[in-house]
N, C-alpha and C positions, 0 to 999 in steps of 0.2 A: 724681897723687895726689888722692884724693877730699877735698874741702874745702880744697884748696890755692888759692892766689891766682894760680897760673900762668895766663897768657892762653890762650885756646883755640887761637889761631894762633901760629905760631912768632914769637919776638921779632924775627926778621928780616923779618916781614911775610908769610911763606909761609902758604899756606892749607892747611887739613886736607882730606884726601880725604873723600868721602861716607861711606865705611865707618868711617874714624877718627872723624869727627864724630858718626856714629850711636852708635858705641861710647862716646864721651865723654859724649854726652847721656844714654845709658842709665845710665851711672855717676852722673851728676848727678841724674837723676830718682830713682834708687834712694836717693841720699843725701838728697835733699829729702824723700822719703817717710819715711825713717827719722828725720830730724830733726823733721819736722812731727808725728811721733807721740810725741815726747818730752814727758813730763808738764810739765816746766818751761816749754817753749815753749807748749804748749796752755793752761796756766794764764795765761801772760802775754798771750795773744791774746784773752782774754775779760775783761770787766769784773770788778772785785773783787766777790765775793759772787754772781756769776752761776752758776747751776746748769745752764746750757745745755751739752749735749754738742756735739761738732763737727757731728753730724747735725742737732741742734736748731738750731744757728746757721745752717747752710745753708738749712734750711727757712724760718727766720724771715727771712733775707736775701731768699729767693725771694718770699715773700709780701709783705714790706714794699716791695720794689722793683718787683715786677710786678703786685701787687694780688691780690685774692681769686682762688682757683683751686679747681677741682674736685679731689676726692680722686684721681680717675683721672689727671688731669694731673700732680699731684704725684708719684704712684707712677711714672708713665712718666719724668718728669724725673729722679727719683732712681734709676731702674733697678731698682725693687723691685716686688713684687706689692702689690695693694691691701690685703691683710690686714696686711702689714708697715707700710704707710703708715698704716693705721687705728690701729695700736698707737702709732706715733710721734705722731700728731695727738692721740690721747687723752691722752698724757702732757703735751703742750703745753696742751691744754684744761684739764686738772686744775690746771696751774700758772697758769691764766688768761692765757696768752699768745696763744691763738687762740680763735676761736669758730667753731662749725660751724652751718650753716643749710641749709635745703632750697633747692635751686636753683629760682627761680621759673619758669624756662623748662622745667624737667624735674624734676618732683616726686620722681623716683626718685634723683636725684643730690644730692650734698652739696657745698656750697661752704665753703671754709675761708678765714677772713680774720683778719688780726692784730688783736688788741685794742690799746688804748692802752698797756697794760703791756707787750705784746709788742713794740710799736714802740719803746718806751723801752729795753727790754732789747737790742733789735737795735742801736739807736744807741749805747748804752753799749759794747757789744762792738765795734762798728766803730771807735769812738774808741780803745779799748784796743789793738786790732790796729794801727791807724794809728800810734799812738805807738811801738810796737815796731818797725814797719817804718821809721819815720822814724829811730829810733836806729841800726838796721842800715845804713841808707843815708846816714848823716850825713857820711861822708867821700867819698861819690861826687859826681862833678860832675853838673851838670844834663844834659849830653849823655849821660853814662853811664846816668843814671836813665831818660831818654827812650828810649835804645836798649834797655834792659832791658824797659821796658813794651811797646815795639813788638814786640820779639822774643818775649817771653813771651806776649803776646796772640795773635800768629800761631801759636805753638806750641800753646797751649791750643785755639785754633780748629781747628788741624789734628787734634788728638786727638779733639775732638768730631765732626769730619767723618769721621774714620776709624771711630769707633764707630757713627755713623749709617749710613755706607756699608756697613759690614761686618755691620750688624744685630746688633751686640754691645752689651752693657751689663754 
């Protein structure tokens, strides 16, 4: 049952077959996607008063954690064309969360960097999301949290590798 607290493996310690595990993971990814799109959760994962959309938040995280980036790099990372990225960045620029400047190494290229206000918005959103996740995991043991992080990190890396290897975005 989706959303149940039943363990993945049988209570007797038996293991799931690869097909059964894949099917269960597909159900869980579908449930996670559905739940993550719920307005109540989306609102709770951002700071009070934040007007950042999920896409805005992803872009701000990228820029704040990795540093200034070319528009073409951001478009490739997000899996969209440059015109779509230009629209996204213009909105963030109007909100004074990012600044665009000419790349000194290639005057034809544009570099985007977060402003101090953009960094502050990013940090406020990270804190809000961390508080929600802390609440969700409050009853988990340290070992359970560690296992989730290791497994989820490996799963997300596998998805990224799949997309890169298959040439899909």
